[in-house]
SERO-4910 file (N, C-alpha, C, O; in steps of 0.05 Angstrom, whole numbers):
BEGIN
 pado doro    nc1    nc2    nc3   cac1   cac2   cac3    cc1    cc2    cc3    oc1    oc2    oc3
  Met    A    -71    658    393    -97    651    410   -116    653    392   -114    671    375
  Asn    A   -134    639    392   -155    634    385   -181    653    391   -196    645    409
  Ser    A   -187    673    381   -203    691    383   -231    684    389   -248    696    402
  Met    A   -231    661    373   -261    650    362   -274    635    386   -294    621    382
  Lys    A   -265    636    406   -271    613    428   -279    635    457   -265    655    462
  His    A   -301    628    471   -305    644    494   -288    643    520   -284    661    536
  Glu    A   -279    611    518   -263    602    544   -234    600    532   -227    599    508
  Asp    A   -218    600    558   -193    598    542   -191    558    549   -200    546    569
  Thr    A   -176    546    523   -181    531    516   -152    512    534   -130    524    534
  Ile    A   -153    491    546   -130    478    557   -125    454    550   -143    437    552
  Leu    A   -100    449    542   -102    414    525    -84    403    553    -64    413    563
  Ile    A    -99    379    561    -79    362    580    -61    338    571    -73    320    559
  Val    A    -42    335    574    -30    312    560    -15    298    584      1    309    599
  Asp    A    -23    268    586    -16    255    607    -23    223    599    -45    218    591
  Asp    A     -1    200    603     -5    183    598    -24    160    614    -24    136    609
  Val    A    -39    170    631    -51    160    654    -82    168    653    -93    189    663
  Gln    A    -93    150    640   -125    159    634   -137    181    660   -146    203    657
  Glu    A   -132    164    691   -151    170    707   -140    199    725   -149    209    746
  Asn    A   -115    208    706   -107    231    715   -117    268    701   -119    291    709
  Val    A   -121    249    669   -132    266    655   -166    264    652   -177    278    635
  Ile    A   -181    247    669   -202    254    663   -211    271    698   -232    282    703
  Ile    A   -191    268    715   -194    285    739   -194    314    732   -210    331    739
  Leu    A   -170    316    712   -156    346    714   -186    359    699   -200    377    708
  Ser    A   -189    347    678   -218    353    662   -229    362    665   -235    383    655
  Ser    A   -241    342    689   -268    352    697   -271    372    719   -293    380    728
  Phe    A   -244    380    729   -240    396    751   -244    425    737   -257    442    748
  Leu    A   -229    429    705   -219    456    692   -243    461    679   -249    485    676
  Thr    A   -261    436    669   -294    443    658   -304    460    674   -309    483    669
  His    A   -309    447    700   -323    466    724   -316    486    728   -332    501    740
  Lys    A   -292    495    721   -288    525    723   -287    540    693   -280    564    691
  Ser    A   -296    526    673   -302    541    651   -287    545    639   -285    568    629
  Tyr    A   -263    520    632   -249    519    617   -257    505    591   -274    488    592
  Asn    A   -247    510    574   -245    490    545   -222    474    545   -201    486    546
  Val    A   -222    438    544   -208    426    556   -211    407    532   -233    398    523
  Leu    A   -186    402    521   -169    383    501   -160    352    525   -156    354    549
  Ser    A   -158    328    508   -141    311    524   -129    291    495   -138    282    475
  Ala    A   -105    292    509    -84    269    493    -74    253    515    -74    260    539
  Tyr    A    -65    232    506    -51    205    524    -23    203    520     -6    189    532
  Asn    A    -20    223    496      5    207    484     23    229    477      9    250    474
  Gly    A     51    234    472     61    254    460     47    258    428     37    279    421
  Glu    A     46    235    412     39    236    388      8    250    385      4    269    370
  Gln    A     -7    242    397    -41    259    401    -34    294    409    -49    312    401
  Ala    A    -15    297    422    -13    325    440     -3    339    414    -13    361    411
  Leu    A     14    332    397     22    344    375      6    351    352      6    372    340
  Gln    A     -7    329    350    -30    332    332    -52    349    341    -61    363    323
  Ile    A    -62    352    365    -72    364    363    -75    391    372    -96    404    372
  Cys    A    -49    399    383    -35    429    379    -33    436    350    -37    459    345
  Glu    A    -30    422    333    -24    431    304    -51    441    297    -53    463    287
  Lys    A    -76    425    304   -105    425    294   -116    444    306   -133    456    293
  Ser    A   -112    450    324   -134    462    354   -118    487    362   -135    503    368
  Leu    A    -91    498    366    -78    517    377    -92    520    404   -108    538    407
  Pro    A    -86    500    429   -101    510    447    -88    532    464    -65    535    457
  Asp    A    -95    546    481    -83    571    491    -64    562    516    -47    579    523
  Leu    A    -62    539    530    -40    532    542    -44    503    545    -67    495    543
  Val    A    -22    486    549    -11    458    552     -3    451    576     19    459    583
  Leu    A    -19    433    595    -12    424    613      1    393    597     -9    378    581
  Leu    A     29    393    610     43    370    597     56    351    622     71    359    639
  Asp    A     48    328    620     70    303    637     93    305    620     93    313    597
  Ile    A    117    295    637    145    289    627    146    265    619    155    261    597
  Met    A    135    241    639    151    215    640    125    205    619    103    208    630
  Met    A    123    199    602    108    182    571    122    168    559    145    176    553
  Pro    A    113    145    553    128    129    535    129    142    510    118    164    507
  Lys    A    149    125    483    155    134    459    168    164    458    192    170    458
  Ile    A    141    183    458    153    212    458    148    232    492    127    233    505
  Thr    A    170    243    499    172    245    526    154    271    529    149    284    509
  Gly    A    145    278    554    139    313    551    166    333    541    163    353    526
  Phe    A    191    324    552    210    343    538    203    348    511    194    370    503
  Glu    A    207    321    493    210    319    465    186    338    452    188    354    433
  Val    A    164    332    467    137    345    460    140    377    458    129    392    442
  Cys    A    155    382    474    162    415    488    181    423    465    181    446    457
  Lys    A    196    404    456    223    417    441    211    424    410    219    442    395
  Ile    A    185    403    403    174    404    380    160    433    375    169    450    360
  Leu    A    139    436    391    128    455    398    140    481    391    132    496    372
  Lys    A    160    486    409    175    511    414    190    510    386    204    529    380
  Ser    A    188    491    372    212    496    340    190    504    312    200    510    290
  Gln    A    162    503    315    148    509    299    133    539    309    129    548    331
  Lys    A    129    549    285    119    578    288     96    584    293     89    607    301
  Thr    A     75    552    286     42    559    291     45    553    320     29    568    331
  Thr    A     58    539    339     51    527    365     73    539    379     65    538    403
  Gln    A     96    551    380    118    563    389    106    586    413    117    592    434
  His    A     91    591    407     77    618    426     58    602    452     50    615    471
  Ile    A     52    575    449     35    571    465     56    565    494     79    558    493
  Pro    A     39    568    517     52    566    538     49    527    546     31    511    539
  Ile    A     75    525    562     73    491    567     81    499    594     96    516    602
  Ile    A     59    472    614     68    479    636     69    446    642     55    427    637
  Phe    A     90    451    656    105    409    658     84    405    687     77    421    705
  Met    A     79    378    682     68    362    706     86    337    707     90    323    688
  Thr    A     99    331    735    119    317    735    112    309    766     98    324    780
  Ala    A    123    282    777    128    271    808    150    280    807    155    297    825
  Leu    A    175    274    787    194    286    802    195    318    810    178    334    802
  Asn    A    221    326    829    225    354    820    243    360    833    247    371    855
  Ser    A    262    349    810    295    361    808    298    380    801    282    389    784
  Ile    A    326    400    812    328    418    795    337    413    768    327    427    750
  Glu    A    351    400    762    366    387    734    335    389    714    333    400    692
  Glu    A    312    375    731    297    375    709    283    401    702    277    411    680
  Lys    A    279    407    720    261    442    721    287    464    698    278    480    681
  Val    A    309    461    702    327    475    685    331    460    660    344    475    645
  Lys    A    326    443    652    316    425    632    297    444    607    300    456    586
  Gly    A    275    437    629    243    443    621    237    478    615    219    488    603
  Phe    A    261    491    629    248    517    621    269    527    598    264    546    584
  Ser    A    295    511    594    321    513    578    301    511    545    303    527    527
  Leu    A    285    492    544    271    480    523    243    502    514    231    503    493
  Gly    A    240    521    539    211    530    535    194    539    543    179    558    537
  Ala    A    195    518    565    170    517    587    171    542    598    189    558    602
  Ala    A    133    543    603    131    572    628    124    558    650    113    573    666
  Asp    A    127    531    659    124    529    693    121    499    695    119    482    678
  Tyr    A    121    497    727    124    473    730    105    468    753    101    486    770
  Leu    A     92    446    755     64    437    781     79    408    785     86    392    768
  Thr    A     81    407    816     89    376    817     69    358    824     57    368    843
  Lys    A     58    335    817     46    320    818     53    310    856     75    316    865
  Pro    A     30    295    874     -2    296    862    -10    335    859      3    349    874
  Ile    A    -27    345    843    -33    369    829    -48    374    855    -62    359    868
  Glu    A    -43    399    861    -60    415    882    -67    439    869    -52    457    861
  Tyr    A    -95    437    867   -123    449    849   -117    477    847   -117    490    827
  Gln    A   -113    486    870   -111    526    879    -88    528    864    -88    536    841
  Glu    A    -69    520    876    -39    529    863    -42    523    834    -37    543    820
  Leu    A    -51    500    820    -64    498    792    -76    521    775    -68    531    754
  Leu    A    -98    528    794   -114    552    782    -97    578    784   -101    597    769
  Ala    A    -76    579    803    -62    606    802    -50    604    785    -54    623    771
  Arg    A    -31    586    774    -13    584    752    -24    584    726    -12    593    707
  Leu    A    -46    575    725    -63    572    701    -62    598    695    -51    604    674
  Asn    A    -75    621    715    -92    640    705    -63    658    702    -55    666    680
  Thr    A    -49    663    726    -21    677    708     -3    672    688     13    689    681
  Gln    A     -5    649    678      0    637    646    -17    649    623    -11    655    600
  Leu    A    -37    648    637    -63    657    619    -61    680    607    -63    683    582
  Lys    A    -56    701    626    -56    731    631    -39    739    617    -44    756    601
  Leu    A     -5    726    620     16    733    617     20    728    578     32    741    560
  His    A      0    699    577      1    697    544    -16    716    530    -11    722    507
  Lys    A    -34    727    542    -58    746    526    -46    771    530    -57    788    517
  Leu    A    -26    780    546    -12    811    547      6    805    525      7    823    508
  Gln    A     23    783    520     41    779    502     34    780    474     46    790    455
  Tyr    A      8    764    476     -9    762    454    -15    796    442    -12    801    418
  Gln    A    -21    810    456    -40    837    452    -13    849    442    -12    855    418
  Leu    A     11    853    459     33    867    454     49    852    427     69    862    417
  Gln    A     41    835    419     52    821    388     34    838    372     40    855    355
  Ala    A     14    831    379    -11    853    362     -6    883    354    -11    892    332
  Gln    A      2    893    370     -1    919    375     29    928    363     32    951    354
  Asn    A     49    910    364     71    915    348     73    918    321     87    931    306
  Ile    A     51    896    316     54    888    286     41    911    282     54    926    267
  Lys    A     13    923    292      3    947    287     23    972    287     18    990    270
  Leu    A     42    975    302     64    997    301     76    994    274     74   1012    257
  Gln    A     92    969    268    108    971    241     89    972    219     96    974    196
  Gln    A     69    972    225     55    974    202     46   1004    197     46   1016    176
  Gln    A     40   1011    221     45   1043    217     66   1062    206     64   1084    194
  Ala    A     89   1045    214    117   1057    215    117   1060    186    122   1081    174
  Leu    A    111   1034    172    116   1027    144     98   1050    127    110   1062    109
  Asp    A     71   1055    131     55   1066    128     62   1100    120     55   1115    102
  Leu    A     87   1106    153     90   1137    145    112   1133    133    113   1151    117
  Glu    A    134   1118    131    153   1110    116    144   1121     86    154   1141     74
  Arg    A    119   1100     75    112   1103     47    104   1129     42    105   1140     19
  Asn    A     95   1142     64     83   1176     53     96   1192     60     87   1215     56
  Asn    A    116   1190     72    142   1203     80    151   1201     43    146   1219     26
  Glu    A    157   1186     39    161   1179     12    152   1196    -11    167   1212    -22
  Ile    A    130   1194    -16    104   1205    -25    117   1232    -27    129   1242    -46
  Ile    A    109   1245      2    114   1269      1    140   1283     -3    144   1306     -9
  Arg    A    159   1260      0    189   1268    -25    190   1272    -51    204   1286    -66
  Ile    A    170   1254    -52    175   1249    -90    157   1276    -98    167   1291   -116
  Glu    A    132   1283    -86    124   1303    -96    133   1326    -91    128   1343   -108
  Lys    A    151   1334    -66    164   1356    -60    183   1364    -86    180   1384   -100
  Asn    A    204   1339    -89    216   1336   -107    201   1356   -137    207   1378   -147
  Lys    A    183   1337   -144    169   1345   -164    167   1374   -169    174   1386   -189
  Ser    A    156   1385   -147    139   1409   -141    167   1431   -143    167   1452   -156
  Asp    A    190   1422   -127    216   1439   -127    229   1439   -157    242   1459   -162
  Gln    A    226   1420   -177    239   1428   -205    216   1437   -214    221   1461   -212
  Leu    A    191   1435   -222    176   1449   -233    183   1480   -224    180   1499   -239
  Leu    A    192   1483   -198    192   1509   -195    218   1517   -200    223   1540   -191
  Leu    A    231   1508   -208    260   1516   -221    260   1506   -250    281   1501   -262
  Asn    A    235   1504   -262    229   1494   -296    223   1529   -304    229   1537   -326
  Ile    A    212   1547   -282    196   1567   -288    212   1592   -279    211   1613   -292
  Leu    A    228   1587   -253    242   1605   -243    275   1602   -238    284   1579   -237
  Pro    A    290   1622   -233    323   1612   -234    319   1610   -197    306   1620   -178
  Leu    A    343   1587   -206    343   1570   -176    344   1595   -152    326   1595   -135
  Arg    A    361   1610   -152    360   1632   -129    331   1636   -120    318   1630   -100
  Ile    A    325   1650   -146    290   1664   -137    274   1641   -128    255   1644   -112
  Ala    A    282   1614   -141    261   1603   -127    270   1587   -101    258   1569    -91
  Asn    A    290   1595    -92    297   1586    -59    290   1607    -44    282   1603    -21
  Asn    A    293   1636    -56    278   1656    -40    250   1649    -31    242   1650     -8
  Leu    A    236   1640    -54    206   1640    -56    193   1613    -33    174   1615    -16
  Lys    A    207   1595    -38    209   1568    -19    212   1584     16    198   1583     36
  Glu    A    234   1597     11    243   1597     44    234   1624     58    235   1625     82
  Thr    A    224   1649     41    215   1664     58    188   1671     45    174   1685     59
  Gly    A    179   1665     22    144   1662     11    146   1692     -7    124   1701    -11
  Lys    A    167   1708    -17    175   1723    -30    199   1741    -39    214   1751    -23
  Thr    A    201   1742    -57    232   1747    -76    234   1787    -76    211   1796    -78
  Glu    A    249   1803    -75    245   1826    -86    256   1836   -112    277   1824   -115
  Pro    A    252   1853   -135    263   1859   -159    291   1860   -143    299   1861   -120
  Glu    A    304   1861   -176    331   1875   -172    340   1883   -193    335   1874   -216
  Tyr    A    361   1908   -185    376   1917   -214    401   1911   -221    419   1916   -205
  Phe    A    405   1900   -242    437   1890   -251    445   1906   -272    434   1912   -292
  Glu    A    469   1912   -263    482   1935   -285    492   1924   -306    495   1941   -324
  Asn    A    499   1898   -313    514   1888   -330    503   1861   -342    513   1839   -334
  Val    A    486   1862   -360    472   1836   -366    469   1839   -400    462   1860   -409
  Thr    A    474   1819   -415    475   1819   -446    447   1802   -442    437   1788   -424
  Val    A    438   1810   -472    407   1795   -468    405   1793   -498    410   1810   -515
  Leu    A    392   1756   -501    392   1755   -529    363   1748   -532    349   1738   -514
  Phe    A    353   1756   -561    323   1752   -570    324   1744   -594    335   1756   -613
  Ser    A    312   1720   -594    308   1714   -625    276   1698   -635    260   1690   -618
  Asp    A    273   1697   -660    251   1691   -665    248   1670   -695    270   1663   -702
  Ile    A    231   1663   -707    231   1646   -729    218   1659   -753    195   1666   -754
  Val    A    239   1662   -777    236   1675   -793    206   1668   -812    203   1644   -817
  Asp    A    188   1684   -822    168   1684   -829    147   1667   -815    128   1656   -826
  Phe    A    155   1664   -784    139   1640   -781    103   1641   -785     88   1622   -788
  Thr    A     96   1670   -783     65   1667   -785     53   1651   -809     34   1635   -806
  His    A     65   1656   -831     56   1642   -860     67   1610   -856     54   1591   -863
  Leu    A     91   1609   -845     97   1583   -843     70   1558   -820     57   1538   -824
  Ser    A     74   1571   -804     59   1556   -779     25   1559   -792     10   1540   -787
  Ser    A     19   1574   -803    -12   1568   -815    -19   1542   -834    -41   1534   -842
  Asn    A      3   1532   -839     -4   1507   -858     11   1479   -848     18   1459   -860
  Ile    A     13   1488   -818     20   1466   -799     -3   1454   -780    -19   1471   -772
  Glu    A     -8   1430   -772    -28   1424   -755    -22   1435   -732      1   1436   -723
  Pro    A    -46   1445   -717    -35   1457   -688    -16   1444   -667     -2   1457   -652
  Arg    A    -18   1411   -669     -7   1392   -652     26   1398   -660     45   1404   -645
  Leu    A     26   1393   -686     50   1388   -701     68   1412   -686     88   1409   -672
  Leu    A     58   1430   -693     70   1459   -689     77   1460   -661     95   1476   -654
  Ile    A     66   1448   -645     69   1450   -617    102   1437   -605    121   1444   -591
  Asp    A     93   1414   -622    116   1401   -618    134   1407   -631    155   1397   -621
  Glu    A    138   1418   -651    160   1433   -665    174   1453   -648    198   1450   -646
  Leu    A    164   1472   -637    163   1499   -621    174   1478   -596    194   1487   -586
  Asn    A    168   1460   -589    170   1444   -556    196   1438   -566    215   1452   -559
  Thr    A    201   1415   -585    231   1404   -594    259   1430   -599    284   1427   -597
  Leu    A    243   1455   -608    262   1473   -615    271   1494   -593    294   1502   -593
  Phe    A    256   1502   -578    259   1509   -551    273   1493   -535    290   1504   -521
  Thr    A    269   1470   -533    275   1451   -500    308   1453   -518    324   1465   -504
  Ala    A    317   1447   -538    351   1452   -552    354   1471   -543    377   1469   -533
  Phe    A    347   1494   -539    356   1521   -535    359   1525   -503    376   1538   -490
  Asp    A    337   1511   -497    345   1517   -457    370   1498   -454    386   1507   -437
  Asn    A    379   1471   -467    399   1458   -460    421   1473   -471    441   1478   -457
  Ile    A    419   1481   -493    450   1504   -495    452   1537   -479    473   1551   -476
  Ile    A    431   1540   -472    438   1570   -456    445   1563   -428    458   1578   -413
  Glu    A    435   1539   -420    443   1532   -393    471   1513   -395    486   1511   -376
  Lys    A    477   1500   -421    512   1491   -422    530   1517   -422    554   1512   -419
  His    A    521   1546   -426    535   1576   -428    539   1591   -403    555   1609   -399
  His    A    516   1578   -380    512   1595   -360    495   1610   -364    494   1629   -349
  Cys    A    477   1608   -383    457   1638   -387    430   1626   -380    427   1601   -381
  Glu    A    405   1644   -373    382   1637   -364    363   1647   -381    365   1668   -394
  Arg    A    340   1626   -381    321   1624   -404    299   1644   -390    292   1639   -367
  Ile    A    291   1662   -401    272   1685   -382    246   1673   -394    233   1663   -376
  Lys    A    235   1670   -416    209   1665   -429    207   1662   -464    222   1675   -479
  Thr    A    189   1644   -473    186   1649   -493    153   1659   -499    133   1653   -487
  Ile    A    157   1676   -522    129   1691   -531    121   1676   -560    136   1682   -579
  Gly    A    103   1662   -564     99   1648   -584    127   1631   -596    137   1609   -589
  Asp    A    136   1651   -619    161   1642   -629    184   1651   -624    204   1641   -634
  Ala    A    184   1671   -608    201   1684   -603    212   1672   -582    199   1653   -573
  Tyr    A    236   1677   -569    258   1664   -551    270   1687   -532    283   1704   -543
  Leu    A    266   1688   -510    283   1718   -497    301   1698   -469    289   1687   -450
  Cys    A    323   1699   -474    342   1692   -455    366   1712   -442    372   1732   -455
  Ala    A    378   1709   -418    399   1729   -411    419   1715   -395    417   1693   -384
  Cys    A    448   1739   -396    468   1724   -381    475   1751   -360    479   1774   -370
  Gly    A    477   1746   -331    484   1762   -314    472   1768   -300    475   1786   -284
  Leu    A    445   1746   -303    424   1752   -278    409   1726   -271    405   1710   -289
  Pro    A    404   1723   -254    397   1735   -224    425   1733   -217    433   1753   -205
  Glu    A    446   1711   -223    473   1713   -218    494   1728   -231    499   1723   -254
  Lys    A    505   1742   -221    533   1767   -238    546   1738   -253    549   1715   -245
  Asn    A    549   1750   -272    566   1738   -295    590   1758   -307    586   1779   -319
  Glu    A    621   1745   -301    638   1783   -319    641   1765   -343    661   1770   -356
  His    A    623   1743   -354    634   1735   -374    603   1737   -397    602   1730   -420
  His    A    586   1747   -384    557   1754   -392    558   1760   -429    543   1750   -446
  Ala    A    575   1775   -432    565   1775   -463    581   1750   -484    573   1744   -506
  Glu    A    598   1743   -473    619   1721   -491    600   1702   -481    589   1689   -499
  Asn    A    592   1696   -459    566   1671   -463    550   1672   -473    542   1650   -480
  Ile    A    533   1693   -481    506   1695   -486    516   1701   -522    498   1698   -539
  Val    A    539   1708   -529    548   1706   -558    558   1669   -571    557   1663   -595
  Lys    A    565   1656   -555    573   1620   -557    553   1610   -559    551   1592   -575
  Ala    A    520   1621   -536    504   1602   -542    492   1604   -564    479   1585   -573
  Ala    A    493   1631   -579    482   1641   -605    491   1629   -624    481   1623   -646
  Leu    A    515   1625   -615    531   1605   -644    514   1572   -644    498   1561   -660
  Asp    A    522   1566   -625    506   1541   -619    479   1534   -627    472   1512   -635
  Met    A    462   1559   -621    433   1555   -631    425   1564   -664    403   1563   -674
  Met    A    447   1573   -677    447   1568   -704    453   1550   -710    442   1543   -731
  Lys    A    478   1526   -697    484   1506   -711    464   1487   -711    463   1468   -727
  Tyr    A    446   1492   -688    419   1470   -684    410   1460   -705    397   1475   -719
  Asn    A    414   1435   -713    400   1421   -736    363   1421   -747    348   1401   -749
  Thr    A    357   1447   -753    323   1448   -754    317   1460   -788    335   1470   -802
  His    A    293   1457   -794    286   1465   -817    272   1495   -812    261   1507   -831
  Trp    A    274   1505   -792    264   1531   -781    290   1549   -790    312   1541   -786
  Lys    A    285   1572   -803    309   1595   -799    297   1609   -773    274   1607   -764
  Ile    A    322   1626   -760    313   1633   -746    338   1667   -751    358   1670   -766
  Arg    A    322   1688   -730    344   1716   -728    349   1721   -699    329   1718   -684
  Ile    A    377   1729   -686    378   1734   -664    391   1757   -670    404   1760   -691
  Gly    A    388   1777   -648    390   1804   -636    405   1799   -612    397   1782   -597
  Ile    A    430   1812   -607    440   1812   -578    445   1845   -563    452   1860   -581
  His    A    444   1853   -547    453   1876   -534    451   1875   -504    435   1862   -491
  Thr    A    475   1894   -492    486   1891   -474    481   1917   -458    485   1940   -465
  Gly    A    471   1907   -434    460   1946   -421    448   1932   -387    450   1909   -378
  Lys    A    436   1955   -377    424   1950   -348    392   1942   -351    377   1947   -369
  Val    A    388   1926   -325    365   1905   -332    351   1904   -303    366   1899   -284
  Ile    A    323   1908   -299    309   1904   -274    297   1877   -275    279   1875   -291
  Gly    A    304   1856   -261    293   1834   -259    280   1824   -236    292   1827   -214
  Gly    A    256   1811   -236    233   1803   -214    213   1788   -220    204   1790   -243
  Val    A    203   1772   -201    173   1757   -204    157   1772   -206    157   1793   -193
  Val    A    137   1764   -224    109   1776   -236     88   1762   -231     86   1741   -244
  Gly    A     67   1767   -212     40   1759   -213     48   1742   -181     71   1737   -174
  Ile    A     22   1733   -164     26   1716   -152     11   1688   -146     14   1671   -128
  Lys    A     -2   1690   -165    -17   1654   -170      3   1644   -196     17   1623   -194
  Lys    A      3   1659   -218     27   1639   -235     48   1653   -233     46   1676   -242
  Tyr    A     70   1645   -222     96   1665   -223    110   1660   -244    113   1635   -248
  Ile    A    122   1677   -262    135   1678   -286    156   1707   -275    147   1729   -270
  Tyr    A    187   1695   -274    207   1711   -269    217   1737   -298    230   1733   -318
  Asp    A    210   1750   -293    212   1769   -327    233   1791   -313    242   1793   -291
  Val    A    236   1813   -345    266   1832   -346    246   1853   -348    221   1852   -345
  Phe    A    261   1873   -353    252   1897   -353    271   1922   -357    290   1926   -342
  Gly    A    266   1936   -375    287   1967   -378    290   1971   -412    283   1953   -428
  Asp    A    299   1991   -417    309   2002   -436    323   1973   -458    318   1967   -481
  Thr    A    338   1963   -440    363   1938   -458    341   1921   -469    345   1911   -491
  Ile    A    322   1918   -459    305   1885   -474    293   1900   -491    292   1887   -512
  Asn    A    280   1928   -495    267   1938   -516    290   1938   -543    286   1927   -565
  Ile    A    314   1952   -536    331   1951   -557    347   1927   -565    361   1929   -585
  Thr    A    347   1906   -551    349   1880   -562    333   1871   -582    341   1861   -603
  Ser    A    302   1876   -573    280   1873   -594    287   1883   -616    287   1868   -635
  Arg    A    295   1912   -621    300   1916   -642    323   1910   -663    322   1911   -688
  Ile    A    342   1904   -644    372   1894   -650    359   1867   -670    365   1863   -694
  Glu    A    342   1852   -657    336   1832   -675    320   1833   -703    321   1816   -720
  Thr    A    305   1853   -703    285   1859   -720    306   1870   -742    299   1873   -766
  His    A    329   1876   -734    350   1894   -765    361   1866   -768    371   1864   -790
  Ser    A    364   1839   -752    387   1817   -761    370   1804   -792    349   1812   -803
  Glu    A    389   1781   -797    375   1770   -823    373   1739   -818    388   1726   -803
  Pro    A    354   1731   -830    354   1701   -825    379   1680   -826    390   1671   -846
  Met    A    385   1675   -803    412   1661   -793    435   1677   -791    457   1672   -800
  Lys    A    429   1695   -780    457   1717   -776    451   1725   -749    428   1731   -743
  Ile    A    465   1726   -737    467   1739   -704    477   1769   -705    499   1774   -715
  Asn    A    461   1786   -695    461   1810   -704    468   1832   -672    448   1835   -657
  Ile    A    488   1842   -666    499   1846   -645    504   1884   -638    517   1899   -654
  Ser    A    493   1894   -614    498   1924   -615    522   1930   -609    536   1914   -597
  Glu    A    531   1953   -615    557   1967   -608    576   1956   -580    599   1948   -576
  Thr    A    544   1962   -560    554   1955   -533    570   1930   -532    592   1927   -521
  Thr    A    553   1910   -547    562   1882   -547    588   1885   -555    607   1886   -539
  Tyr    A    591   1886   -582    616   1887   -602    639   1890   -584    656   1872   -581
  His    A    640   1923   -569    666   1921   -552    662   1899   -522    680   1903   -506
  Leu    A    648   1885   -517    657   1867   -500    666   1835   -511    671   1816   -497
  Val    A    665   1837   -535    665   1809   -545    677   1807   -577    676   1788   -593
  Lys    A    690   1836   -581    703   1836   -604    734   1823   -615    743   1823   -637
  Asp    A    745   1813   -585    771   1794   -594    765   1771   -585    783   1756   -579
  Lys    A    736   1762   -582    736   1732   -580    718   1720   -602    711   1697   -604
  Phe    A    713   1739   -617    696   1720   -646    709   1742   -668    726   1761   -667
  Lys    A    693   1729   -690    700   1738   -713    674   1761   -718    650   1757   -715
  Ile    A    685   1779   -724    659   1797   -730    656   1818   -758    676   1831   -766
  Ile    A    632   1820   -770    629   1836   -791    622   1865   -793    604   1866   -810
  Glu    A    628   1889   -783    607   1909   -787    593   1917   -805    601   1920   -828
  Arg    A    571   1922   -799    549   1930   -819    549   1963   -823    545   1973   -845
  Gly    A    553   1978   -799    554   2005   -805    522   2005   -786    508   1988   -775
  Ala    A    518   2041   -792    491   2048   -770    469   2044   -786    466   2045   -811
  Met    A    453   2039   -769    418   2028   -769    401   2048   -759    408   2058   -738
  Ile    A    380   2058   -771    362   2075   -750    346   2053   -739    341   2033   -752
  Val    A    337   2059   -711    331   2041   -695    304   2064   -685    308   2087   -676
  Lys    A    286   2055   -687    255   2065   -676    260   2084   -643    267   2068   -625
  Gly    A    259   2100   -637    255   2117   -615    292   2119   -607    299   2136   -590
  Lys    A    313   2100   -622    338   2105   -620    353   2120   -633    374   2130   -626
  Gly    A    341   2125   -656    363   2138   -682    377   2122   -693    368   2100   -700
  Lys    A    395   2128   -696    428   2110   -715    444   2098   -690    454   2110   -672
  Met    A    443   2068   -694    454   2053   -675    476   2035   -703    472   2028   -727
  Lys    A    498   2033   -686    516   2014   -704    514   1982   -693    515   1975   -670
  Met    A    512   1967   -716    510   1937   -713    528   1919   -731    537   1924   -753
  Tyr    A    532   1894   -713    557   1876   -727    536   1849   -728    515   1845   -716
  Phe    A    551   1833   -747    537   1807   -754    561   1792   -737    584   1800   -741
  Val    A    556   1770   -719    579   1750   -706    581   1733   -732    560   1731   -745
  Glu    A    603   1722   -739    604   1700   -751    607   1668   -739    592   1650   -738
  Thr    A    637   1672   -730    645   1650   -719    665   1661   -693    670   1685   -688
  Met    A    677   1633   -676    694   1639   -652    724   1651   -669    727   1644   -692
  Leu    A    746   1669   -653    767   1669   -669    781   1644   -658    802   1636   -669
***
């Protein structure tokens, strides 16, 4: 419907000029905007150009009948919505059925009774307007549905990003607890094997490297370590400068915690890099939990962590140094060399061992 017009536009199509003039005069007096056509060709041209709000269409016309005009209008997307009221001197049921099957909205029998004409015009125009409004509303609802679907997709993508970010800094179960309850309680773990590594002479070497390159190097190295420990079902805890701390047996219990950590350590040694690393491994009791409320970090505490750090300082470049506790758990799985007892700060003498390969 043409929203630029103040009146409804009616197209009158009749090959009898007198009929067109009389109807046009009457409808113009009733404030309708009237267009006229005297044959089917003119009617199709006017409809295509002007898009009237309703067509009063005579059936019996030369060359192109009203039925043919109706069929063409209803087959075209731009004109198929225009209501058509047939005008005919014939009043057969067959003719009406044919007209309705072609898409006609109503019938008027000649001679035209003007009050009936106005009633039928008003009814069809109201229906047409309602249909137009409904169509516009449907389009609006469809667009809103598309916008909602698009927004939901954006929300889903952003949620996945935030979930993945949370998993990058927290173990899976801890992350799920925080998402579901907003909190997580610290836990005590009886059997955990901890690995601590650092880069030999890192302070001296890093002083000769451009800062951005240094960060890229560490990122590459620690990403490789992350992939290795994930492969062996271990959990990266944190990095501190050039130091890398991971564990197995928390937050999920794992009966192969010592074996898994040592396998990971061997793979870390095999990783092709110009950095030389030291590794220390110890097994014991650990407390694990989330520290902080603004910047979450999953951290581990207890004497086992301190001992592991000291075991690492007693290691050598490109060597895996393990405590006696860990040794008794993995001695049947790996080729191990005993080093004897060494003085450990705060602990006195402790036996230590180098792991060389798997058996």
